[in-house]
C-alpha positions in Angstrom: -1.2 -3.0 -16.9 -1.7 -6.7 -16.3 -5.2 -8.0 -17.0 -7.3 -10.9 -15.9 -6.0 -14.3 -16.9 -8.9 -16.2 -18.5 -7.4 -19.5 -17.6 -7.5 -21.6 -14.4 -7.9 -20.6 -10.8 -4.8 -20.4 -8.7 -4.7 -22.5 -5.5 -5.7 -19.6 -3.3 -8.6 -18.7 -5.5 -10.0 -22.2 -5.5 -9.4 -22.4 -1.7 -12.2 -19.9 -1.2 -14.5 -22.1 -3.2 -13.6 -25.1 -1.1 -14.2 -23.2 2.1 -17.7 -22.1 1.0 -20.0 -24.5 2.8 -23.2 -23.0 1.2 -24.5 -21.5 4.5 -23.6 -18.0 3.2 -21.2 -17.3 0.3 -17.6 -16.4 1.1 -17.9 -13.0 -0.6 -16.1 -9.7 -0.2 -17.4 -6.3 -1.3 -18.2 -2.8 -0.3 -21.1 -0.6 0.8 -21.2 2.8 -0.9 -23.4 5.4 0.8 -24.8 8.4 -1.0 -27.0 11.5 -0.3 -29.7 12.8 -2.6 -32.0 11.1 -5.1 -31.2 7.5 -6.1 -30.7 6.8 -9.8 -33.1 4.6 -11.6 -32.2 0.9 -11.6 -32.0 0.9 -15.4 -29.3 3.6 -15.3 -27.3 1.6 -12.8 -27.5 -1.5 -15.0 -26.4 0.6 -18.0 -23.3 1.8 -16.1 -22.4 -1.8 -15.2 -22.9 -2.9 -18.7 -20.5 -0.2 -19.9 -17.6 -1.7 -17.9 -18.3 -5.4 -18.4 -16.1 -5.7 -21.4 -13.0 -4.8 -19.3 -14.1 -6.6 -16.2 -13.5 -10.2 -17.4 -14.3 -12.0 -14.1 -17.7 -10.4 -13.9 -18.5 -12.3 -17.2 -17.2 -15.8 -16.1 -18.3 -18.8 -14.1 -16.1 -21.5 -12.6 -16.1 -24.9 -14.3 -14.5 -28.0 -12.8 -11.7 -29.8 -14.6 -12.8 -32.7 -16.7 -10.0 -34.8 -15.3 -10.5 -33.6 -11.7 -6.8 -33.1 -11.3 -6.5 -29.5 -12.3 -8.0 -26.5 -10.5 -11.4 -25.2 -11.9 -11.3 -23.1 -15.0 -13.0 -19.8 -15.7 -15.5 -20.0 -18.6 -17.3 -17.2 -20.3 -21.0 -16.7 -19.3 -22.7 -13.4 -20.1 -24.4 -12.1 -17.0 -28.1 -11.3 -16.9 -28.1 -7.8 -15.4 -31.7 -8.0 -14.4 -30.6 -10.8 -12.0 -27.2 -9.4 -11.0 -28.2 -5.7 -10.5 -31.4 -5.3 -8.3 -33.2 -2.7 -6.2 -34.7 -3.1 -2.8 -36.3 -1.0 -0.1 -35.2 -1.4 3.5 -35.8 0.1 6.9 -32.2 -0.2 8.0 -29.1 -0.3 5.9 -27.1 -2.6 8.2 -30.0 -5.1 8.3 -30.2 -5.0 4.5 -26.5 -5.7 4.0 -26.8 -8.5 6.5 -29.6 -10.1 4.5 -27.7 -9.6 1.2 -24.6 -11.3 2.6 -26.6 -14.4 3.5 -28.0 -14.9 0.0 -26.4 -17.6 -2.2 -24.3 -16.9 -5.2 -25.1 -19.7 -7.7 -22.1 -21.2 -9.4 -24.0 -21.4 -12.7 -23.9 -17.6 -12.9 -21.0 -15.1 -12.6 -20.2 -14.9 -8.9 -21.3 -11.3 -8.0 -24.2 -9.0 -7.5 -25.0 -5.4 -6.9 -28.0 -4.1 -4.9 -29.3 -0.6 -4.9 -30.8 0.0 -1.4 -33.3 2.8 -0.7 -35.8 3.8 1.9 -33.8 3.5 5.1 -33.4 7.3 5.5 -34.8 10.4 3.7 -32.7 11.2 0.6 -30.1 8.6 1.3 -29.3 5.4 -0.7 -26.5 2.9 -1.0 -24.9 0.4 -3.4 -24.0 -3.0 -2.0 -21.4 -4.8 -4.0 -20.7 -8.5 -3.4 -18.1 -10.6 -5.2 -17.1 -14.1 -4.3 -13.7 -14.4 -2.8 -12.6 -16.9 -5.4 -12.9 -14.1 -7.9 -10.8 -11.5 -6.0 -9.2 -10.4 -2.8 -10.0 -7.0 -1.3 -7.6 -5.1 -3.6 -8.9 -7.1 -6.6 -12.5 -6.2 -5.7 -11.4 -2.6 -5.5 -10.0 -3.0 -9.0 -13.3 -4.4 -10.3 -15.6 -2.0 -8.5 -13.3 0.9 -9.3 -14.0 0.5 -12.9 -17.5 2.0 -12.2 -16.3 4.8 -10.0 -15.0 8.2 -11.3 -12.4 10.5 -9.8 -14.5 13.6 -10.9 -18.2 14.4 -10.9 -18.2 14.7 -14.7 -16.6 11.3 -15.2 -13.4 10.6 -17.0 -10.6 8.8 -15.1 -11.9 5.9 -13.0 -10.6 4.8 -9.7 -9.0 1.7 -11.3 -7.2 3.9 -13.8 -6.0 6.1 -11.0 -4.8 3.2 -8.8 -2.8 1.7 -11.7 -1.2 5.0 -12.6 -0.3 5.7 -8.9 1.2 2.2 -8.6 3.3 2.6 -11.7 4.4 6.0 -10.5 5.5 4.5 -7.2 7.4 1.8 -9.0 9.2 4.5 -11.1 10.0 6.8 -8.2 10.9 4.2 -5.6 7.5 3.8 -3.9 5.7 5.0 -0.9 7.4 4.0 2.3 4.6 5.3 4.5 4.4 3.1 7.6 0.6 3.4 7.5 0.2 1.6 4.2 -1.1 -2.0 4.3 2.0 -3.9 3.4 5.3 -2.3 2.2 6.9 -2.3 -1.2 9.3 -4.9 0.0 6.4 -7.2 1.0 4.9 -6.9 -2.4 8.1 -7.6 -4.3 9.3 -10.5 -2.2 6.9 -13.0 -3.7 8.4 -12.6 -7.1 12.1 -12.3 -6.3 13.1 -16.0 -5.7 11.6 -19.5 -6.0 9.0 -20.4 -3.4 11.2 -22.8 -1.4 14.4 -20.7 -1.6 12.5 -17.6 -0.4 10.8 -19.4 2.5 14.0 -21.0 3.8 16.1 -17.8 3.4 13.5 -15.6 5.1 13.1 -17.9 8.1 16.8 -18.4 8.5 17.9 -14.7 8.1 15.3 -12.8 10.0 14.7 -13.3 13.8 11.5 -11.2 13.5 10.2 -13.7 10.9 10.7 -16.6 13.3 8.9 -14.7 16.0 6.1 -13.9 13.7 5.7 -17.6 12.6 5.7 -18.7 16.2 2.7 -16.5 16.7 0.8 -18.9 14.5 1.3 -21.7 17.0 -1.8 -23.8 17.8 -3.8 -22.9 20.8 -7.2 -23.9 22.2 -10.2 -22.1 20.5 -11.5 -19.1 22.5 -14.9 -17.8 23.4 -14.6 -15.6 20.3 -14.5 -18.5 17.9 -16.8 -21.3 16.9 -18.9 -22.5 14.0 -20.9 -19.5 12.8 -24.7 -19.7 13.2 -27.0 -19.2 10.2 -27.5 -15.7 9.0 -25.1 -12.7 9.0 -24.9 -9.5 11.1 -23.1 -6.5 9.4 -22.7 -3.2 11.1 -20.5 -0.1 10.5 -19.3 3.1 12.0 -17.6 6.1 10.5 -14.8 7.9 12.4 -12.9 11.0 11.6 -9.5 10.3 10.0 -8.3 13.6 11.6 -9.2 12.2 15.1 -7.3 9.0 14.4 -4.3 11.0 13.2 -4.5 13.3 16.3 -4.5 10.3 18.6 -1.5 8.8 16.8 0.5 12.0 17.0 -0.2 12.4 20.7 1.2 9.0 21.5 3.9 8.7 18.8 2.0 6.0 16.9 0.9 5.5 13.3 -2.7 5.5 12.1 -2.5 1.7 11.8 -1.3 1.4 15.4 -4.2 3.5 16.7 -6.7 1.5 14.7 -5.3 -1.9 15.9 -5.3 -0.6 19.4 -8.9 0.5 19.0 -9.9 -3.0 17.7 -8.1 -4.5 20.8 -10.2 -2.1 22.9 -13.4 -3.3 21.2 -12.6 -7.0 21.7 -11.8 -6.3 25.4 -15.3 -4.8 25.8 -16.8 -7.9 24.1 -14.9 -10.3 26.4 -16.1 -8.3 29.5 -19.7 -8.1 28.2 -19.8 -11.9 28.0 -18.6 -12.4 31.6 -15.0 -13.3 30.9 -11.8 -11.8 32.3 -9.5 -10.3 29.6 -6.6 -9.9 32.0 -3.2 -11.4 31.0 -4.4 -12.5 27.6 -4.3 -11.4 23.9 -6.7 -11.9 21.0 -5.0 -13.6 18.1 -5.7 -11.9 14.8 -4.4 -12.2 11.2 -4.2 -9.3 8.8 -4.1 -9.7 5.0 -1.0 -8.1 3.3 -1.0 -7.5 -0.4 1.6 -9.2 -2.6 0.3 -7.4 -5.7 2.9 -5.9 -8.0 2.5 -2.2 -9.0 0.3 -1.8 -12.0 -1.3 -5.3 -11.6 -5.0 -4.8 -12.1 -6.0 -8.4 -12.2 -9.0 -9.2 -10.1 -7.6 -12.4 -8.4 -6.2 -13.2 -5.0 -2.6 -12.0 -4.4 -2.5 -11.8 -0.6 -0.6 -13.2 2.3 -1.2 -13.0 6.0 0.6 -11.6 9.0 -0.2 -12.5 12.6 -1.1 -9.9 15.2 -1.7 -10.2 18.9 -4.2 -7.7 20.2 -3.3 -6.8 23.8 -6.8 -6.9 25.3 -5.4 -7.5 28.7 -4.2 -3.9 29.0 -6.9 -1.9 30.7 -5.3 1.5 30.0 -5.8 2.6 26.3 -2.4 4.4 26.2 -0.6 1.3 27.5 -2.5 -0.8 25.0 -1.4 1.4 22.2 2.2 1.2 23.4 2.0 -2.6 23.3 0.7 -2.4 19.7 3.5 0.0 18.7 6.2 -2.3 20.0 4.7 -5.3 18.2 4.3 -3.5 14.8 7.9 -2.2 15.0 9.0 -5.8 15.3 6.6 -6.9 12.6 8.0 -4.5 10.0 11.2 -6.6 10.1 9.3 -9.8 9.6 9.1 -11.7 6.3 6.1 -13.8 7.4 4.0 -12.5 4.5 6.6 -13.6 2.0 6.9 -17.1 3.6 3.2 -17.6 3.7 3.0 -16.3 0.1 5.7 -18.8 -0.9 3.8 -21.7 0.6 0.7 -20.6 -1.5 2.8 -20.5 -4.7 4.3 -23.9 -3.9 0.8 -25.5 -3.3 -0.5 -23.8 -6.5 2.2 -25.7 -8.4 2.1 -29.1 -6.6 -1.3 -29.7 -5.0 -3.9 -31.5 -7.2 -7.4 -30.1 -7.1 -9.0 -33.3 -5.7 -6.6 -33.3 -2.7 -7.3 -29.6 -2.1 -11.0 -30.1 -2.2 -10.7 -33.0 0.3 -8.3 -31.3 2.7 -9.4 -27.7 2.9 -13.1 -28.1 4.1 -12.1 -30.7 6.7 -9.4 -28.6 8.2 -11.1 -25.3 8.1 -11.6 -25.6 11.8 -7.8 -25.1 12.2 -8.3 -21.4 11.7 -9.7 -21.3 15.2 -6.5 -22.9 16.5 -4.4 -20.2 14.8 -6.6 -17.1 15.1 -9.5 -15.6 16.9 -10.3 -13.0 14.3 -9.3 -11.4 11.0 -8.7 -7.6 10.7 -8.3 -5.9 7.3 -7.0 -2.3 7.0 -6.9 -0.7 3.6 -6.0 2.9 2.8 -8.3 4.3 0.3 -8.4 7.5 -1.8 -8.1 10.8 0.1 -10.3 12.5 -2.6 -14.0 12.0 -3.2 -15.2 9.3 -5.7 -18.4 9.5 -7.8 -20.9 7.1 -9.3 -23.1 8.5 -12.1 -22.1 11.9 -10.9 -23.1 11.2 -7.3 -20.4 11.7 -4.6 -19.8 8.8 -2.3 -20.1 9.8 1.3 -18.8 6.7 2.9 -17.2 3.5 1.6 -17.3 0.5 4.0 -15.8 -3.0 3.5 -17.8 -6.2 3.4 -15.6 -9.1 4.9 -17.0 -12.6 5.1 -16.8 -15.0 8.1 -16.5 -18.7 7.9 -14.8 -21.8 9.3 -14.4 -21.0 13.0 -14.0 -17.2 12.7 -17.4 -15.8 13.5 -16.4 -12.1 13.9 -14.1 -10.2 11.6 -13.3 -6.5 11.2 -12.8 -4.5 8.0 -11.3 -1.0 8.0 -11.1 1.4 5.1 -10.0 5.0 5.0 -11.7 7.3 2.4 -11.9 11.1 1.9 -11.3 12.1 5.5 -13.2 9.2 7.2 -12.3 5.9 8.6 -15.0 3.4 7.8 -15.1 0.4 10.2 -17.4 -2.6 9.6 -17.9 -5.8 11.6 -19.3 -9.0 10.2 -20.6 -11.6 12.6 -23.1 -14.5 12.5 -26.8 -14.2 13.1 -26.5 -15.1 16.8 -23.9 -12.6 18.0 -25.2 -9.3 16.7 -25.0 -7.8 20.2 -21.3 -8.6 20.4 -20.8 -6.8 17.1 -22.4 -3.6 18.5 -20.3 -3.8 21.6 -17.2 -4.3 19.5 -17.9 -1.2 17.3 -18.8 0.9 20.4 -15.6 -0.2 22.0 -13.5 0.8 19.0 -15.1 4.3 18.8 -14.7 4.7 22.6 -11.0 3.8 22.4 -10.2 6.3 19.7 -12.0 9.0 21.8 -10.0 8.1 24.9 -6.7 8.4 23.0 -7.4 12.0 22.0 -5.0 14.5 23.5 -6.4 16.4 26.5 
């Protein structure tokens, strides 16, 4: 198992620091929902304290290079759990998560917090994890949070232990080639097969699908879905049946991922219509993170690339929309775009001085709106229940940050028979977020076999 490197940030880690404008932290995380009586806050702090020795990044702060040339360095700083692990009462869970997302994460403390939320429903409670994106990507956050979650009610093997063992088993047996996985074994291995420049040139030259994928990143005018996010955050979630999603996919010869991307397209179509625009003959440009993490790598850093997706919102018929997604994803599986983008990150990590990165990245953050209208994450989680302090998790929903010109993003996570879909928007467009989620649910329902 590879462990956290106590040294300097990589380029992609420090990039998230540079993109953080201070309006709301660029933090990723999860909302864990439970039934029953909530544990005492002291017991929650005790559980977190038990895993801090193995979760290096939860005990560190970023420190700028003295010369200003190198990327920031991680430095040890013991967290004050009274500050980092808190309890609050709320009338609505989504509103509570929205408020939590807007709170600052001071750089002089380790960049994370955990909030126990109670009061929003009888005998229900939640844990809201927030970890700055400079600390970890989505899979890295899972590795960190997973150290506190057990695979059995009585404890024992943690989720992180299980994930590492599964990954090592896949590496030994040849891997899981399921087309519904986020990223393929090939995608994850490519970043370590050749030098950055050689890999990028070879991929672009040899694979027509790669060229087509890169062309999807062409600049275009910002759309009605993009713009500088307003203050505040709006987080909402829904929980769908994984069996329903599978049933829709089987009825139309599509994968789980295809159905979900088609549903997201249906949701954005509803948003466009609700705002008085015509979605005909257009697509919504999206990017999807793809993991480049090697099997058994438990480091809580950023090892992710991006692949472009065009959501066919112009298709009025849900089945036709799904067919368009299927055709696109089949082409995308031949693409090496994630490897090329990952190579560029590696090259910048080795060549771009920290002052230049700090000067360039914030000023060109608006370019995201030229390349994409939204971001969609889709991560397959455990099919078995997880436990925290002996309490079974009912739902596990992602927290995805917005920023630059992307003011609406979608996070999808499957877990124990459910598909948990969350939308993050800014404080001004909460109505759009509700329309988006309602449209996603409606599309999955319309794709069910008659």
